C-alpha positions as CSV (number, residue, x, y, z in Angstrom):
1,M,139.7,90.2,79.8
2,P,136.1,89.0,79.7
3,F,133.6,90.5,82.1
4,A,132.9,88.4,85.2
5,F,129.9,89.1,87.5
6,D,130.5,87.8,91.1
7,T,128.1,88.3,93.9
8,T,129.7,85.9,96.4
9,V,129.2,87.4,99.9
10,A,132.7,88.0,101.3
11,G,134.3,86.6,98.2
12,A,137.8,87.4,97.1
13,S,136.6,88.2,93.6
14,A,133.2,89.6,94.4
15,N,132.3,92.8,92.5
16,S,128.6,93.3,93.2
17,Y,126.4,93.4,96.3
18,V,123.3,92.5,94.4
19,T,122.5,89.6,92.1
20,E,120.6,90.2,88.9
21,A,117.6,88.4,90.5
22,E,117.6,90.6,93.5
23,A,117.7,93.7,91.3
24,S,114.8,92.4,89.3
25,T,112.8,91.9,92.5
26,Y,113.7,95.4,93.8
27,F,112.8,97.1,90.5
28,G,109.6,95.1,90.2
29,G,108.1,97.3,92.9
30,R,109.3,100.6,91.4
31,L,108.0,103.1,89.0
32,D,110.3,105.0,86.5
33,V,112.6,102.1,85.8
34,A,112.3,102.1,82.0
35,E,116.1,102.2,81.6
36,Y,116.5,99.1,83.8
37,T,113.8,97.1,82.0
38,A,115.2,98.0,78.6
39,A,118.8,97.0,79.6
40,T,120.3,93.7,78.6
41,S,121.5,91.3,81.3
42,V,125.1,92.2,80.8
43,T,124.3,96.0,81.0
44,V,122.4,95.4,84.2
45,Q,125.3,93.4,85.7
46,K,127.8,96.1,84.7
47,S,125.6,98.8,86.2
48,L,125.4,96.8,89.5
49,V,129.2,96.4,89.4
50,M,129.7,100.1,88.8
51,A,127.3,101.0,91.6
52,T,129.1,98.6,94.0
53,T,132.5,100.1,93.0
54,R,131.2,103.6,93.7
55,L,129.7,102.6,97.1
56,D,132.9,100.8,98.0
57,A,134.8,104.2,97.6
58,E,132.9,105.4,100.8
59,S,134.1,104.8,104.3
60,Y,131.8,102.8,106.7
61,I,131.4,102.2,110.4
62,G,133.0,98.9,111.6
63,S,135.5,96.7,109.9
64,T,135.5,94.2,107.1
65,A,134.5,90.7,108.1
66,T,137.6,89.1,106.5
67,Q,141.0,90.2,105.2
68,T,140.4,88.4,101.9
69,Q,137.1,89.8,100.9
70,A,137.2,92.1,97.8
71,L,134.4,94.4,98.9
72,Q,133.7,96.5,102.0
73,W,130.7,94.4,103.1
74,P,130.0,92.2,105.1
75,R,131.3,94.0,108.2
76,Y,131.3,93.8,111.9
77,G,130.9,96.5,114.5
78,V,127.9,98.0,112.6
79,P,124.9,99.4,114.3
80,T,121.8,97.3,114.3
81,I,118.2,98.2,115.3
82,A,118.9,97.0,118.8
83,G,122.3,98.8,119.1
84,W,125.9,98.1,118.2
85,S,126.7,94.6,117.0
86,D,129.9,92.8,117.9
87,E,129.0,90.0,115.5
88,V,130.0,89.8,111.9
89,V,127.1,90.6,109.6
90,T,127.3,87.6,107.3
91,A,124.9,88.9,104.7
92,I,124.8,92.2,102.8
93,P,122.4,94.5,104.7
94,K,119.2,95.5,102.9
95,R,120.2,99.2,103.0
96,I,123.4,98.4,101.1
97,R,121.6,96.2,98.5
98,D,118.9,98.9,98.1
99,A,121.6,101.6,97.7
100,T,123.3,99.5,95.1
101,C,120.1,99.1,93.1
102,E,119.3,102.8,93.3
103,L,122.8,103.8,92.2
104,A,122.7,101.3,89.4
105,L,119.5,102.8,88.2
106,A,120.9,106.3,88.4
107,I,123.9,105.1,86.3
108,L,121.6,103.5,83.7
109,K,119.6,106.7,83.4
110,D,122.8,108.8,83.0
111,T,125.9,106.9,81.9
112,S,128.1,109.9,82.5
113,Y,127.1,109.8,86.2
114,L,130.4,108.4,87.3
115,G,132.5,110.3,84.8
116,D,132.4,113.6,86.7
117,T,135.1,116.1,85.7
118,G,134.4,118.3,88.7
119,L,132.7,120.9,86.6
120,E,129.3,119.3,86.6
121,G,128.3,121.4,89.6
122,F,128.6,124.6,87.5
123,K,126.7,126.4,84.8
124,N,128.5,129.7,85.2
125,V,131.3,131.3,87.3
126,K,132.9,134.5,86.2
127,V,136.6,135.1,86.5
128,G,137.7,137.8,84.0
129,P,136.4,136.7,80.6
130,I,135.6,133.2,81.9
131,D,132.0,132.8,83.0
132,V,130.6,129.6,84.9
133,T,127.2,129.5,86.8
134,P,126.7,126.9,89.6
135,R,124.1,124.2,88.9
136,E,121.7,123.6,91.7
137,D,120.8,120.1,90.6
138,R,124.2,118.2,90.6
139,K,127.4,118.2,92.5
140,A,130.5,116.4,91.3
141,N,130.8,112.8,92.7
142,A,127.8,113.3,94.9
143,L,125.6,110.3,95.5
144,P,121.9,110.5,94.6
145,A,119.9,111.7,97.7
146,I,118.1,108.4,98.1
147,V,121.4,106.5,98.2
148,A,122.8,109.0,100.7
149,R,119.7,108.4,102.9
150,L,120.0,104.7,102.7
151,L,123.7,104.9,103.9
152,A,122.9,107.3,106.7
153,G,124.1,106.0,110.0
154,I,126.6,103.5,108.6
155,R,128.6,105.7,106.2
156,L,131.4,107.8,107.8
157,G,131.3,111.4,106.8
158,G,127.9,111.1,105.2
159,L,124.5,111.9,106.5
160,S,124.3,111.1,110.1
161,A,121.7,109.0,111.9
162,P,119.1,111.1,113.8
163,I,119.7,111.5,117.5
164,A,116.7,111.6,119.8
165,R,116.8,113.3,123.2
166,A,114.9,111.8,126.1
């Protein structure tokens, strides 16, 4: 089956939160994007689809806008700057688009990123003659820190939004 790249908001066949043009604009303001600039159009599209698929494996506040949409966003019942929104967010929020770009870049930099076996978090742990040591720099299936920060406050079970006391 040929690869199809679909960024239709709330589309039944959508598979990316970010268009190629949006990604180019986002990365145009970034350093350390050599893997992105060297990638072909199809590779960029596939990295955006992979990033979207991984982000869609998370649980988010609110509910999907329609029953027929393929992706988790757009949603309603999501916090806004002014408070909780009862209205359907008809666009993909900037934080979700930015998180998609950041995760796509992480995938382009390390193509094994999504192929975690569960042992990536270890260098060495000793059980009898078997010896594996924990790696400090990577945990299996963990999102990059910048992506986790972008999803804070809207992702269930992830980083929480800061609470201020009066």
